[in-house]
Steps between C-alpha positions, in 0.01 A plus 500: 500500500704780343671480162743787440571582135815707456565758232685514169861372529447467876503191721396354837799696636314831460469705817119484516485126431759423768337731754160334461660157516671596826173629648325176408785295651491702822129429532554127445325503163789471256337194339222731379736729306645433156722717281635309199758623251284590201623432146537783250214367285168645624313187388746279688482727807121469507523123458744480792275715718200282417698189597585659835135568587313218329394339830410830672146610568474851344333621821819415691743640244655842452735591218751776569649642184775758465540694174464242218396250767205730571393466137517121532316508834218705348450255215508200734263662752250566222523137385470326836323752724758544777628815672797694363736762640668714234828676586578767239351269237572512129175589325612495135815287478462418128568869444752556779718192444541535125832679552636215713488233228841331494747352746586664831560368853284443805507765770615276784757294312711497185276236345405583139144612446362482147175678423386385157283698261232229506455572871333829408223297334478282811451813710229624263308179563499573875373858482199568725319811379275534804505320834191341650415488872737779608461399865740213425783743422737709710722742308810663645634767263788741557486845343882495485513184287777572250407211269119491475221760511318486835198684356460227240500245782235688698284531189526129423364388839195723555307441824768260625665565834787738425799626694676780314842571648625852451853478363682170552628306195428205273632249754299660787811523716293559817286191435562377857251767612226341287582128531263426790216686326561290189501179702180603679331541160621146425321382815818453702536674833859552607574502874696822566701315764628252240642776280645678804690183599648454153 
């Protein structure tokens, strides 16, 4: 089972989320992939994620988190003991998101997106200072990330499996090159013929 947690102001329509969903569908395993629309409230987002995975055995579960979703995935992985893939994860969002308090819109629609000041406190409550069992984690960090500091990411996941991409961007625009490696870490082998037919 894979639960994909998208980033701040993002949605299940993000490029990486859709690409992984397509790969899972091509392999006949779409029922094992979930990517819900997360609410703006971090506490509510965590509650939703927990609802999605409450019947999953942690040994059979991988969380994939992008940006702020990576922050959520880290907290959840520490609580329940599952694997987690972090894609340019936010390491200190209480600091980084302070300037986004207020009303804006979602990236993939014109829907309003309100980030309330109390959400900073909710983020503080989810801060993991040091990960345990680094073998559960796979970090993909791009040195060209224009939003977050890749060196901070690398430092936050010591001894975890790490793929540092030279250049690229916050969205990891060439993510298709890494999708099968990510899925293999999740325990899902993709038949190359199935992606070739698509």
